[in-house]
C-alpha positions in Angstrom: 0.0 0.0 0.0 2.8 2.4 0.9 4.6 1.7 -2.3 1.4 2.4 -4.3 0.9 5.8 -2.5 4.5 6.8 -3.2 4.1 5.9 -6.9 0.9 7.8 -7.0 2.6 10.9 -5.6 5.4 10.6 -8.1 2.8 10.5 -10.9 1.0 13.5 -9.5 4.3 15.4 -9.5 4.9 14.5 -13.1 1.3 15.5 -13.9 2.0 19.1 -12.8 4.7 19.5 -15.4 2.7 17.7 -18.0 -0.2 19.9 -17.3 1.8 23.1 -17.8 2.8 22.0 -21.2 -0.5 20.5 -22.3 -2.5 23.5 -21.0 -0.4 25.9 -23.2 -0.9 23.6 -26.2 -4.6 23.4 -25.5 -5.0 27.2 -25.2 -3.1 27.8 -28.4 -5.2 25.3 -30.3 -8.5 26.5 -28.8 -8.0 30.0 -30.2 -5.7 29.8 -33.2 -6.5 26.2 -34.3 -2.7 25.8 -34.8 -1.4 22.2 -34.1 1.8 23.3 -32.5 4.3 20.5 -32.9 7.0 22.8 -31.6 5.4 23.1 -28.2 7.8 20.5 -26.8 10.7 22.6 -28.1 9.4 25.6 -26.0 9.4 23.3 -22.9 13.0 22.3 -23.7 14.0 26.0 -24.2 12.5 26.8 -20.8 14.7 24.1 -19.2 17.9 25.2 -21.0 17.2 28.9 -20.3 16.8 28.1 -16.6 20.0 26.1 -16.6 21.8 29.0 -18.1 20.4 31.7 -15.8 20.6 29.8 -12.5 24.3 30.3 -11.8 23.9 34.1 -12.3 20.6 34.9 -10.6 19.8 31.8 -8.5 17.3 28.9 -8.9 14.0 30.5 -8.2 14.6 33.7 -10.1 15.8 31.6 -13.0 12.6 29.5 -12.9 10.5 32.7 -13.2 12.8 34.4 -15.8 13.2 31.5 -18.2 9.4 31.2 -19.1 9.3 35.0 -19.7 12.1 34.6 -22.2 10.4 31.6 -23.8 7.1 33.6 -24.0 8.9 36.4 -25.9 10.5 33.9 -28.3 7.0 32.3 -28.8 5.5 35.7 -29.6 8.2 36.3 -32.2 7.6 32.9 -33.8 3.8 33.6 -34.0 4.3 36.9 -35.7 7.0 35.8 -38.1 5.7 32.3 -39.1 2.4 31.1 -37.8 0.5 34.3 -38.5 0.9 33.4 -42.2 -0.8 30.0 -42.0 -3.9 30.8 -40.0 -7.0 29.5 -41.8 -5.0 26.9 -43.7 -5.6 23.2 -43.1 -4.0 21.7 -39.9 -1.4 20.1 -42.1 0.4 23.4 -42.8 0.7 24.5 -39.2 2.0 21.1 -38.3 4.7 21.2 -40.9 5.6 24.8 -40.2 6.1 24.0 -36.5 7.9 20.8 -37.4 10.4 22.9 -39.3 10.7 25.0 -36.1 11.5 21.8 -34.2 14.4 21.1 -36.5 15.7 24.7 -36.2 15.4 24.8 -32.4 17.0 21.4 -32.0 20.2 22.3 -33.8 20.1 25.8 -32.2 20.1 24.1 -28.8 23.1 21.9 -29.8 24.9 24.9 -31.2 24.4 26.9 -28.0 24.5 24.2 -25.3 26.1 21.2 -26.9 24.7 17.7 -27.5 25.6 16.3 -24.1 22.9 15.6 -21.4 22.7 18.3 -18.7 21.7 17.9 -15.1 20.0 20.7 -13.3 20.6 21.9 -9.7 18.3 20.9 -6.8 15.8 23.4 -5.6 16.9 25.4 -2.6 14.8 24.7 0.5 13.2 21.6 -1.1 16.2 19.3 -1.2 15.2 17.0 1.6 12.8 14.1 1.6 9.8 13.7 3.9 8.8 10.4 5.5 5.5 9.0 4.5 4.1 5.5 5.3 7.6 4.2 5.8 8.9 5.6 2.6 10.6 8.9 1.7 8.9 11.4 -0.7 11.0 14.2 -2.2 9.8 17.6 -0.9 10.1 19.0 -4.4 7.6 16.5 -5.7 5.1 17.7 -3.0 5.8 21.3 -4.1 4.9 20.3 -7.7 1.8 18.5 -6.7 0.6 21.7 -4.9 1.7 24.0 -7.8 -0.6 22.3 -10.4 -3.9 23.3 -8.9 -2.5 26.8 -8.2 -1.6 27.3 -11.8 -5.0 26.0 -12.9 -6.7 28.4 -10.6 -4.6 31.3 -11.9 -5.3 30.5 -15.5 -9.0 30.1 -14.7 -9.1 33.5 -13.0 -7.2 35.1 -15.9 -9.9 33.8 -18.4 -12.8 34.5 -16.1 -12.1 38.0 -14.7 -9.8 39.8 -17.3 -10.7 41.4 -20.6 -8.0 39.4 -22.3 -9.4 36.2 -20.9 -13.0 37.0 -21.9 -11.7 37.8 -25.5 -9.8 34.5 -25.5 -13.0 32.5 -24.5 -15.0 34.4 -27.1 -12.4 33.7 -29.8 -12.5 30.0 -28.8 -16.3 30.0 -29.5 -16.4 32.3 -32.6 -13.3 34.0 -33.9 -15.3 35.7 -36.7 -17.6 37.4 -34.2 -14.7 38.6 -32.2 -13.2 40.2 -35.3 -16.5 41.7 -36.2 -16.6 43.4 -32.8 -13.5 45.3 -33.7 -10.9 43.2 -31.8 -7.5 43.0 -33.5 -7.2 39.2 -33.9 -3.5 39.4 -34.7 -2.5 40.7 -31.3 -5.0 38.5 -29.5 -3.4 35.4 -31.2 0.1 36.7 -30.3 -0.9 37.1 -26.7 -2.4 33.6 -26.6 0.7 32.1 -28.2 2.9 33.9 -25.7 0.8 32.7 -22.8 1.0 29.1 -24.1 4.8 29.4 -24.6 5.1 30.9 -21.0 3.4 27.8 -19.5 5.5 25.4 -21.6 8.7 27.3 -20.5 7.6 27.2 -16.9 7.1 23.5 -17.1 10.6 23.0 -18.6 12.2 25.3 -16.0 10.5 23.4 -13.1 11.8 20.1 -14.5 15.5 21.0 -13.9 15.9 19.1 -10.6 13.8 16.0 -11.9 14.9 15.3 -15.4 17.9 15.1 -17.6 17.9 17.9 -20.2 18.9 16.9 -23.7 18.2 18.0 -27.3 15.8 15.2 -28.0 13.6 16.1 -25.0 11.2 18.1 -27.2 9.7 15.2 -29.1 9.2 13.1 -26.0 7.3 15.9 -24.3 5.2 17.0 -27.2 3.8 13.6 -27.9 2.6 13.2 -24.3 1.3 16.8 -24.4 -0.9 15.9 -27.4 -2.2 12.8 -25.5 -3.2 15.0 -22.5 -4.7 17.7 -24.7 -6.8 15.2 -26.6 -7.9 13.2 -23.5 -8.8 16.4 -21.6 -10.5 18.1 -24.6 -9.0 20.5 -27.1 -9.2 24.0 -25.7 -10.1 23.0 -22.1 -7.5 23.9 -19.5 -9.4 22.1 -16.7 -9.7 19.0 -18.9 -5.9 19.2 -19.5 -5.3 19.1 -15.7 -7.6 16.1 -15.2 -6.0 14.3 -18.1 -2.5 15.1 -16.9 -3.3 13.6 -13.5 -4.8 10.5 -15.1 -1.8 10.0 -17.5 0.8 10.9 -14.8 -0.6 8.5 -12.3 -1.1 5.8 -14.9 2.5 6.1 -16.0 3.9 6.0 -12.5 1.7 3.0 -11.4 2.1 1.2 -14.7 5.9 1.5 -14.3 5.6 -0.5 -11.1 3.0 -3.1 -12.1 3.1 -3.2 -15.9 6.7 -2.3 -16.8 6.4 -3.9 -20.3 3.4 -1.8 -21.2 4.3 1.6 -19.8 4.9 3.2 -23.3 1.6 1.9 -24.7 -0.8 2.8 -21.9 -1.1 6.6 -22.6 -1.8 6.1 -26.2 -4.3 3.4 -25.5 -6.2 5.9 -23.3 -5.9 8.5 -26.1 -7.2 6.1 -28.8 -10.1 4.9 -26.6 -11.0 8.5 -25.8 -11.1 9.5 -29.5 -13.2 6.5 -30.4 -15.7 6.7 -27.5 -15.7 10.5 -26.7 -13.8 12.4 -29.4 -14.3 15.7 -27.6 -12.4 14.5 -24.6 -13.3 14.8 -21.0 -14.4 18.5 -21.1 -14.0 19.5 -24.7 -16.7 20.4 -27.2 -17.9 17.8 -29.6 -16.0 17.8 -32.9 -17.8 17.9 -36.3 -18.8 14.5 -37.6 -16.4 12.9 -40.1 -16.9 14.3 -43.5 -17.5 17.9 -42.7 -15.6 20.0 -45.3 -13.5 22.5 -43.4 -11.6 24.2 -46.3 -12.1 25.1 -49.9 -12.0 22.1 -52.3 -8.7 21.7 -54.1 -8.6 22.1 -57.9 -9.5 19.0 -60.0 -6.7 16.6 -60.9 -5.5 17.4 -64.4 -5.3 14.6 -67.0 -1.8 14.1 -68.3 -1.1 15.0 -71.9 1.7 13.8 -74.0 4.3 16.2 -72.5 3.5 15.0 -69.0 3.9 11.3 -70.0 7.2 12.1 -71.9 8.5 13.9 -68.7 7.5 10.9 -66.6 9.2 8.6 -69.0 12.4 10.7 -68.9 12.4 10.7 -65.1 11.9 6.9 -65.0 14.7 6.4 -67.5 17.1 8.5 -65.6 16.2 6.8 -62.3 16.7 3.4 -64.0 20.0 4.5 -65.6 21.7 5.8 -62.4 22.0 2.4 -60.8 23.8 1.1 -63.9 26.6 3.6 -63.9 26.6 5.1 -60.4 28.5 3.8 -57.4 27.1 1.8 -54.5 26.3 4.8 -52.4 24.4 6.6 -55.2 22.5 3.4 -56.0 21.4 3.2 -52.4 20.2 6.8 -52.5 18.2 6.3 -55.7 16.6 3.2 -54.2 15.7 5.1 -51.0 14.2 8.0 -53.0 12.0 5.6 -54.9 10.9 3.9 -51.6 10.2 7.2 -49.9 8.2 8.4 -53.0 6.0 5.3 -52.6 5.6 5.8 -48.9 4.5 9.4 -49.5 2.2 8.3 -52.3 0.4 6.0 -49.9 -0.1 9.0 -47.5 -1.3 11.2 -50.5 -4.1 8.7 -51.2 -5.4 9.1 -47.7 -4.7 12.9 -47.2 -4.6 14.3 -50.7 -7.4 12.2 -52.4 -9.4 11.4 -49.3 -9.0 14.6 -47.4 -8.2 12.6 -44.2 -5.2 14.1 -42.4 -2.9 11.5 -40.9 -0.2 12.2 -38.4 0.5 8.5 -37.9 1.1 7.2 -41.4 4.4 5.6 -40.2 2.1 2.9 -38.8 1.7 1.4 -42.2 5.3 1.9 -43.3 6.4 0.3 -40.1 4.0 -2.6 -40.4 5.3 -3.3 -43.9 8.9 -3.2 -42.6 8.2 -5.4 -39.6 6.0 -7.7 -41.7 8.9 -8.4 -44.1 11.4 -8.8 -41.2 9.3 -11.1 -39.0 8.4 -13.3 -42.0 12.1 -13.6 -42.9 13.1 -14.2 -39.2 10.4 -16.7 -38.3 9.3 -18.2 -41.6 12.6 -17.9 -43.5 10.9 -16.4 -46.5 12.9 -14.5 -49.2 12.6 -11.1 -50.7 9.3 -11.7 -52.6 7.6 -13.4 -49.7 8.8 -10.7 -47.3 7.4 -7.9 -49.5 4.0 -9.7 -49.8 4.0 -10.3 -46.1 4.7 -6.7 -45.3 2.1 -5.4 -47.7 -0.6 -7.7 -46.4 0.2 -6.8 -42.7 0.0 -3.1 -43.5 -3.3 -3.6 -45.4 -4.7 -5.6 -42.5 -3.8 -2.8 -40.1 -5.5 -0.3 -42.3 -8.6 -2.5 -42.6 -8.7 -3.0 -38.8 -8.1 0.6 -37.9 -9.7 2.4 -40.8 -13.4 2.0 -39.7 -12.5 3.9 -36.5 -10.8 6.7 -38.4 -13.4 7.4 -41.1 -15.9 8.5 -38.4 -13.7 11.5 -37.5 -12.3 14.5 -39.3 -9.7 17.2 -39.0 -7.3 17.2 -36.0 -9.3 14.5 -34.2 -8.7 12.1 -37.1 -5.1 13.1 -37.2 -4.6 12.4 -33.5 -6.3 9.0 -33.7 -3.8 8.0 -36.4 -1.0 9.3 -34.2 -2.3 7.2 -31.3 -2.4 4.1 -33.5 1.2 4.7 -34.8 2.5 5.4 -31.2 0.8 2.2 -29.9 2.6 0.2 -32.5 5.9 2.1 -31.9 5.7 1.4 -28.2 4.8 -2.2 -28.8 7.8 -2.6 -31.1 10.1 -1.0 -28.6 9.0 -3.0 -25.6 8.1 -6.4 -27.1 11.6 -7.7 -27.0 10.7 -11.3 -27.4 9.3 -10.8 -30.9 10.7 -7.5 -32.3 14.0 -7.4 -30.5 13.0 -4.0 -29.0 15.7 -1.3 -29.5 18.1 -4.0 -30.8 15.8 -4.4 -33.9 15.8 -7.3 -36.3 19.0 -7.7 -38.3 20.3 -9.8 -41.1 17.6 -9.0 -43.7 19.6 -9.2 -46.9 18.1 -10.2 -50.3 19.9 -13.2 -51.9 20.9 -13.8 -55.5 21.3 -11.0 -57.9 19.3 -8.6 -55.8 22.2 -8.7 -53.2 23.9 -6.3 -55.7 23.1 -2.7 -54.9 22.4 -1.8 -58.6 20.0 -4.7 -59.0 18.1 -3.9 -55.9 17.9 -0.2 -56.9 16.5 -1.2 -60.3 14.0 -3.5 -58.6 12.9 -0.7 -56.3 12.5 1.8 -59.1 10.6 -0.7 -61.2 8.2 -1.7 -58.4 7.6 1.9 -57.4 6.9 3.0 -61.0 4.3 0.2 -61.4 2.7 1.1 -58.0 2.6 4.8 -58.8 1.0 4.0 -62.2 -1.6 1.9 -60.4 -2.3 4.7 -58.0 -2.9 7.1 -60.8 -5.4 4.7 -62.4 -7.1 4.4 -59.0 -7.3 8.2 -58.7 -9.2 8.5 -62.0 -11.3 5.3 -61.4 -14.9 5.5 -60.2 -13.7 4.7 -56.7 -11.1 7.4 -56.7 -13.5 9.9 -58.1 -16.0 8.9 -55.3 -13.3 9.5 -52.7 -12.6 12.9 -54.0 -16.3 13.8 -54.1 -16.6 12.7 -50.5 -13.6 14.8 -49.7 -14.9 18.0 -51.4 -18.5 17.8 -50.2 -19.4 14.8 -48.1 -23.0 15.8 -47.6 -23.6 16.1 -51.3 -21.8 12.8 -51.8 -24.1 11.1 -49.3 -27.2 12.7 -50.9 -26.0 11.3 -54.2 -26.1 7.8 -52.7 -22.3 7.4 -52.6 -21.1 5.1 -49.8 -18.8 7.7 -48.2 -17.6 5.6 -45.2 -16.8 2.6 -47.5 -15.0 4.8 -50.0 -12.8 6.3 -47.3 -12.1 2.9 -45.8 -11.0 1.8 -49.3 -8.7 4.8 -49.5 -7.2 3.8 -46.1 -6.7 0.2 -47.4 -5.0 1.3 -50.7 -2.8 3.9 -48.9 -1.9 1.6 -46.1 -1.1 -1.3 -48.4 1.1 0.9 -50.7 3.0 2.3 -47.8 3.4 -1.3 -46.5 5.1 -2.3 -49.7 7.4 0.7 -49.3 8.2 -0.4 -45.7 9.1 -3.9 -46.9 11.4 -2.5 -49.6 13.0 -0.2 -47.0 13.6 -3.1 -44.6 15.4 -5.2 -47.3 17.3 -2.1 -48.4 18.7 -1.3 -45.0 19.1 -5.0 -44.0 17.4 -4.3 -40.6 14.3 -2.9 -38.9 14.2 -0.8 -35.7 11.3 0.8 -33.9 12.2 4.2 -35.4 10.3 3.3 -38.6 7.1 3.6 -36.5 8.1 6.9 -34.8 6.2 10.2 -35.1 9.2 11.7 -36.9 8.8 9.2 -39.7 5.1 10.2 -40.1 6.0 13.9 -40.2 8.8 13.3 -42.8 6.2 11.8 -45.1 4.0 14.8 -44.5 6.9 17.1 -45.3 7.6 15.2 -48.6 4.0 15.4 -49.5 4.0 19.2 -48.9 7.2 19.7 -50.8 5.8 18.0 -53.8 2.3 19.3 -53.5 -0.6 17.7 -51.6 -2.9 17.4 -54.6 -0.3 16.7 -57.3 0.0 13.1 -58.4 3.6 13.7 -59.3 4.2 15.3 -55.9 5.4 12.2 -54.0 8.3 11.7 -56.5 9.3 15.3 -56.5 8.9 15.7 -52.8 10.9 12.6 -51.9 13.7 13.5 -54.4 14.0 17.1 -53.0 13.8 16.0 -49.4 16.3 13.2 -49.6 18.7 15.2 -51.8 18.6 18.1 -49.3 19.1 15.7 -46.3 22.0 13.9 -47.9 23.6 17.1 -49.3 23.3 19.0 -46.1 24.3 16.2 -43.8 27.6 15.7 -45.7 28.4 19.4 -45.5 27.3 20.6 -42.0 26.4 19.2 -38.6 23.6 21.7 -38.5 21.8 20.3 -41.5 18.5 20.0 -39.6 18.5 23.7 -39.0 18.9 24.4 -42.7 16.3 21.8 -43.6 13.9 23.2 -41.1 14.4 26.7 -42.5 13.6 25.4 -46.0 10.4 23.7 -44.7 9.2 26.9 -42.9 10.0 29.0 -46.0 8.1 26.6 -48.3 5.0 26.5 -46.0 4.9 30.3 -45.8 5.8 31.2 -49.4 4.5 28.2 -51.4 1.8 26.2 -49.7 1.0 24.5 -53.0 4.4 22.8 -53.0 6.9 22.7 -55.8 4.3 21.2 -58.2 2.1 24.2 -57.3 4.9 26.6 -58.2 5.3 24.8 -61.6 1.5 25.1 -62.2 1.5 28.8 -61.5 4.5 29.4 -63.8 2.8 27.5 -66.6 -0.4 29.5 -65.9 1.5 32.8 -66.3 3.2 31.6 -69.4 -0.1 30.6 -71.1 
């Protein structure tokens, strides 16, 4: 009993820090509708800023000064970047903030170095207090008391100040607030600064409890999304209740279910989205199928010039493995595989209008399907690719019916939960997947053991798959999916089976990305849990945006540009993520239609 009480108190202490991060994320989304993937980076900056200030001004002044600096930084980010993507689909704000994650990560390494940092202990709270025969850190008790105090302060701010009233009004109806003469721009800037302050305060308070390192941002933001969804998007009180639930669940699960600790929060998130999508205290989201943005332009039919250009690209891609070295052959094969991975996502998001933040689930299922079939059934390359594709399609078929009921950010978060459940399972299920050690020794035999032959195989399979996806896009099923995307109510009134069409899109997109995952596994010769991580999903989104969300040629163009930039920058500078992040942010702000959209505009001007 004593052990359970101590673990619960530890979970409540963690809940306070998680609440600070999630409440800021919830406030920002509730008003601006920005899915701020960089919110974990603001938490990390708060921790590093406090570490830097503490030797000069002391612990407690540093804890207060660091979030103020983070708030100023957040306000600058909102004015320079995010203000330009308001009103756009959630995808664009996600990608803009992902670019900021890359920039901030390398900026942290540049300023503070890559090594882990340990913070000082809090003066006056360094001792432990006896409780039921165990010792409880006094600092944990301080954090437990701080959570409700911050919740009360935020509640009072929103209830009794003009700023808070305007924020609540903007959460309900932003258009009406603007019509009343309120300058939305400064209101949004203030909201983002408040959210950044709370995230920075959470990071500063974690100095005595957690190791600070450059990868902390991604770990924190994923849990923050879980808490925000479970509590209800836009609800600060819901965020506190969810933080307590998740914090205690993590602490108790660590003691009683150590092999499921990573899975539990995402299971809670997935169940919440399926049973009560609005969360504990949030407002009910629109039913799946509500069109939220203007319909994209129709897909153009390819004329002879387009087919000639596609033939030239294919010929060049097939020729490179014949004369290039082994390294170049591997790069060409990887570009082709990433193009197929992105094409699978484009079927779901571009054609189907269903935003997915967890598409790595299908890519990872394909990779693990191939690897597990080879490890336990001793199948070869062909059998592995078939196994991976079937496993990914089965995952899409099992998970798709739950997804097609939702739309917008709620759908995106459900796909994220699915991917993170698989990622956690692959990480902790050592007996089957090998955990962090992965599955090794996955090499194709025969002629395909030669890099040039495997590159040709990858290019050929990807070309056939992309051609099949183009035929699907213009088939009756593909046209039905696009009709459901553009105007779901009209599609239903026209007797189109909207849910079944969307499920078919999930099946096609998942199976195609599963094939890409299988090819990737055989290319690398191994599979690790990283193929299921959120970063893999976001990279697919980045490639889709680079090429153009609604361009059938976009996946090839986006994968080629992304991989070329990554390889080219990584060989020239250690800060390549910063440069790549800057390119992503610039593209989101200046060319939301992607590179294909730029080409279309140039052709339109020339005509």
